[in-house]
C-alpha positions as CSV (number, residue, x, y, z in Angstrom):
1,M,13.1,-1.0,-1.2
2,I,9.9,1.2,-1.4
3,I,7.7,-0.8,-2.5
4,R,8.3,-3.3,0.4
5,E,8.4,-0.2,2.8
6,A,5.0,0.9,1.4
7,S,3.5,-2.7,1.4
8,L,4.5,-3.2,4.9
9,L,3.1,-0.2,6.0
10,A,-0.1,-0.7,4.2
11,T,-1.2,-4.7,5.7
12,V,0.0,-2.3,9.8
13,G,-3.2,-0.5,8.4
14,V,-5.7,-2.7,7.0
15,A,-5.3,-5.2,9.6
16,A,-5.4,-2.2,12.1
17,G,-8.4,-1.4,10.3
18,I,-10.6,-4.3,9.9
19,A,-10.3,-5.0,13.4
20,V,-11.7,-1.6,14.5
21,G,-13.9,-1.9,12.5
22,V,-14.7,-5.8,13.2
23,A,-15.1,-4.1,17.1
24,M,-17.3,-1.0,15.8
25,S,-19.6,-2.8,14.2
26,R,-21.9,-3.4,15.9
27,L,-22.0,0.0,17.3
28,I,-22.3,0.6,14.1
29,A,-25.0,-2.0,12.9
30,S,-28.1,0.1,13.1
31,M,-26.2,2.2,10.0
32,L,-25.6,0.0,7.8
33,Y,-28.3,-1.4,4.9
34,G,-28.3,-3.8,4.1
35,L,-25.8,-5.8,5.8
36,K,-24.6,-7.9,8.5
37,S,-22.5,-6.2,11.0
38,Y,-19.4,-8.7,10.6
39,D,-20.7,-9.6,6.3
40,P,-17.0,-10.0,5.3
41,L,-17.2,-8.5,1.6
42,P,-16.8,-5.0,2.3
43,F,-14.0,-6.2,4.6
44,T,-12.4,-7.5,2.0
45,G,-12.9,-5.0,-0.8
46,A,-12.3,-2.4,1.4
47,S,-8.8,-4.3,2.3
48,L,-8.0,-4.7,-1.1
49,L,-8.8,-1.4,-2.5
50,L,-6.2,0.1,0.0
51,I,-4.2,-2.3,-0.7
52,V,-4.0,-1.9,-4.5
53,V,-4.6,2.0,-3.9
54,A,-1.3,2.3,-1.4
55,L,1.4,-0.3,-4.1
56,S,0.3,2.0,-7.2
57,A,1.0,5.1,-4.7
58,S,4.6,3.8,-4.8
59,W,5.2,2.7,-7.2
60,L,5.9,6.0,-9.6
61,P,8.5,6.8,-6.6
62,A,10.0,3.1,-6.9
63,D,10.3,3.4,-10.1
64,E,11.8,7.0,-10.2
65,Q,14.2,5.8,-7.7
66,Q,15.7,2.6,-10.4
67,A,16.3,5.6,-13.1
68,L,17.9,7.7,-10.5
69,I,20.6,4.7,-10.1
70,R,20.8,3.9,-13.2
71,L,22.1,6.6,-14.1
72,K,24.7,7.7,-11.5
73,R,26.0,4.5,-11.9
74,F,26.4,4.9,-16.0
75,A,27.5,8.2,-15.0
76,M,29.8,6.7,-12.6
77,S,31.4,4.2,-15.6
78,K,31.6,6.4,-17.9
79,S,34.1,8.8,-15.9
80,R,35.9,5.6,-15.1
81,R,36.8,4.7,-18.5
82,E,37.3,8.8,-19.1
83,N,40.4,8.8,-16.7
């Protein structure tokens, strides 16, 4: 669930960033050295990097959550056996 939420947020953020980037690229075209204003490589590279970072950052909390769920289930099953 954590990774799904993080991927949804990252996808929405990347889509919004691409839309704003394309809209603003004509405005900042004079500042781009050696790139066209609609060069797809930087847009694609930055998008993939942001998605990978977002998913990597959500992996540890998701893993810890799963470990806690397993521990809680184990403790509940152990207490049921003792009763």
